[in-house]
C-alpha positions as CSV (number, residue, x, y, z in Angstrom):
1,M,-1.7,-19.4,25.8
2,S,-0.5,-16.8,23.0
3,A,2.7,-14.7,24.4
4,R,0.7,-11.6,23.4
5,K,-2.1,-12.9,25.9
6,E,0.0,-13.5,28.6
7,T,1.8,-9.8,28.0
8,W,-2.0,-8.4,28.4
9,I,-2.6,-10.4,31.6
10,G,0.8,-9.6,32.9
11,C,0.2,-6.1,32.4
12,L,-3.2,-6.0,33.7
13,V,-2.4,-7.6,37.2
14,Y,0.7,-5.3,38.0
15,G,-0.7,-2.8,36.7
16,G,-3.6,-3.2,38.6
17,F,-1.3,-3.2,42.0
18,G,0.2,-0.1,40.5
19,S,-2.9,1.8,40.5
20,I,-4.0,0.2,43.8
21,V,-0.2,1.7,45.7
22,F,-0.6,4.8,43.7
23,G,-4.4,5.1,45.5
24,F,-3.4,4.7,48.9
25,M,-0.4,6.9,48.4
26,M,-3.4,9.7,47.2
27,L,-5.5,8.8,50.1
28,W,-3.0,9.2,52.8
29,V,-1.5,12.7,51.1
30,F,-5.3,13.7,51.1
31,T,-6.3,12.3,54.6
32,L,-3.1,14.1,56.1
33,G,-3.0,17.2,53.9
34,G,-6.4,17.9,54.5
35,A,-6.9,17.2,57.9
36,L,-3.1,19.6,58.6
37,R,-4.9,22.8,56.2
38,F,-8.4,21.9,58.0
39,L,-6.6,22.5,61.2
40,N,-4.6,25.4,60.2
41,S,-7.8,27.1,58.6
42,K,-9.8,26.3,62.3
43,G,-12.2,24.3,60.3
44,S,-13.2,27.2,57.7
45,D,-11.5,25.3,54.8
46,G,-12.0,21.4,54.4
47,L,-12.0,21.1,50.6
48,M,-8.6,19.2,50.6
49,Y,-10.4,16.9,53.0
50,A,-13.2,15.9,51.6
51,L,-11.0,15.3,48.3
52,K,-9.8,12.4,49.7
53,G,-13.3,10.3,48.6
54,L,-10.7,10.4,45.3
55,G,-8.0,8.3,46.7
56,F,-10.8,5.5,46.2
57,V,-11.0,5.5,42.3
58,P,-7.8,4.1,41.6
59,I,-8.3,1.6,44.6
60,V,-11.4,0.5,43.3
61,A,-10.2,0.6,39.3
62,G,-6.5,-1.6,40.0
63,V,-8.2,-3.9,42.4
64,A,-11.0,-4.5,39.2
65,M,-7.9,-4.7,37.4
66,V,-6.0,-7.3,39.5
67,V,-9.5,-9.6,39.9
68,S,-10.0,-9.3,35.9
69,G,-6.5,-10.4,34.8
70,L,-6.2,-13.6,37.4
71,V,-9.8,-14.3,36.2
72,Q,-8.8,-14.6,32.5
73,G,-5.7,-16.0,33.3
74,F,-7.2,-18.7,35.3
75,R,-9.6,-19.6,32.5
76,A,-7.0,-19.4,29.8
77,S,-4.5,-22.1,31.8
78,R,-7.1,-23.9,32.5
79,A,-8.6,-24.2,28.8
80,A,-5.3,-25.4,27.6
81,Q,-4.7,-27.8,30.4
82,V,-8.2,-29.6,30.9
83,G,-9.8,-29.1,27.2
84,T,-12.7,-26.0,26.4
85,G,-15.5,-28.3,27.8
86,K,-17.1,-28.3,24.2
87,A,-18.0,-31.9,22.8
88,V,-15.5,-34.8,22.2
89,Y,-13.8,-35.4,18.8
90,R,-13.1,-38.9,18.3
91,D,-10.5,-39.2,15.2
92,P,-9.9,-43.1,14.3
93,G,-7.2,-42.3,11.8
94,V,-4.6,-40.0,13.1
95,R,-0.9,-40.8,13.2
96,V,1.7,-39.5,16.1
97,I,4.2,-37.1,14.1
98,A,6.3,-36.1,17.8
99,R,5.9,-36.0,21.2
100,F,7.8,-34.0,23.4
101,G,7.7,-32.0,26.5
102,L,8.1,-28.6,27.7
103,D,9.7,-27.6,30.6
104,D,8.4,-25.3,33.4
105,E,11.3,-22.4,31.7
106,G,9.7,-23.3,28.1
107,R,12.8,-25.6,26.9
108,T,11.7,-29.0,24.2
109,I,12.4,-31.8,25.9
110,F,12.3,-35.1,23.3
111,E,13.3,-37.7,26.3
112,G,11.0,-39.6,28.6
113,W,13.8,-39.7,31.2
114,Q,14.3,-36.1,31.0
115,I,10.8,-34.6,31.5
116,E,10.5,-37.2,34.7
117,D,12.8,-34.9,36.2
118,Q,11.8,-31.2,35.5
119,N,9.2,-29.9,38.3
120,K,5.7,-29.6,36.5
121,P,6.4,-30.0,32.9
122,R,3.6,-29.9,30.3
123,Y,3.5,-32.9,28.1
124,L,2.9,-32.7,24.1
125,V,2.0,-34.8,21.0
126,K,1.6,-33.3,17.2
127,L,-1.0,-35.4,15.7
128,E,-2.0,-36.1,12.0
129,H,-5.1,-36.3,11.5
130,S,-7.5,-38.4,9.3
131,D,-7.9,-35.6,7.1
132,G,-4.5,-34.5,6.7
133,R,-4.4,-32.1,9.1
134,V,-1.4,-31.3,11.8
135,A,-2.0,-30.3,15.1
136,E,-0.3,-29.8,18.6
137,Y,-2.3,-31.2,21.7
138,Y,-1.7,-31.2,25.4
139,T,-1.9,-34.0,27.0
140,R,-1.2,-36.3,30.6
141,P,1.9,-38.2,30.7
142,E,0.0,-41.5,30.9
143,V,-1.5,-40.8,27.2
144,W,2.1,-38.8,26.0
145,A,3.5,-42.4,27.1
146,R,1.5,-44.5,24.9
147,C,1.6,-42.1,22.2
148,G,5.2,-43.6,20.0
149,E,6.0,-41.7,16.9
150,G,5.5,-42.6,13.8
151,M,2.2,-45.2,15.7
152,R,-1.6,-45.4,14.3
153,G,-4.5,-45.4,15.9
154,E,-7.8,-43.2,17.6
155,A,-7.8,-40.6,19.8
156,L,-10.1,-38.4,21.9
157,F,-9.3,-34.2,21.6
158,D,-11.2,-32.1,23.9
159,G,-10.3,-28.5,22.2
160,G,-6.7,-28.1,22.5
161,W,-6.7,-31.3,24.6
162,L,-5.7,-34.6,23.6
163,G,-7.5,-36.6,26.3
164,G,-6.9,-40.4,24.7
165,F,-4.8,-42.5,22.4
166,V,-5.3,-45.9,21.5
167,P,-2.9,-47.3,18.9
168,R,-4.1,-49.9,16.2
169,I,-1.6,-52.8,15.9
170,G,-1.7,-54.2,12.5
171,P,-1.9,-52.7,9.0
């Protein structure tokens, strides 16, 4: 997921929470102020008491913002980790350029013994396709361990996900 999309999702979620808090404050002010004004005017002025319904507008908008931000975040996260659900693409002539991992803070890790100590690492493999394209793919630890730098073989792709790699032995 790109940094711009992460920022957008974060703004949606935090803005939604802020809108919910603001809505509850409006609801409280209009309800309490309206009730006191209604009592002070002995029932003749109920305008502010009637305005308490406006407090529900930012609450509903905030809930919608939070839910849409969470849904977008989960979809983007799932697509990066399990693929897009499109047809599986097979390339019999790939070459592994590099394999590396990212820790939970986004730092690059190159050694296998370092990545095992991390909390929820992400495994990536950089491949050169048979048509000359170079791309990075997320993958599982089992596939990552089979991808040695410089190896050639057959790979299975699903969007940005490397689902399998079978090394080719010999020329």
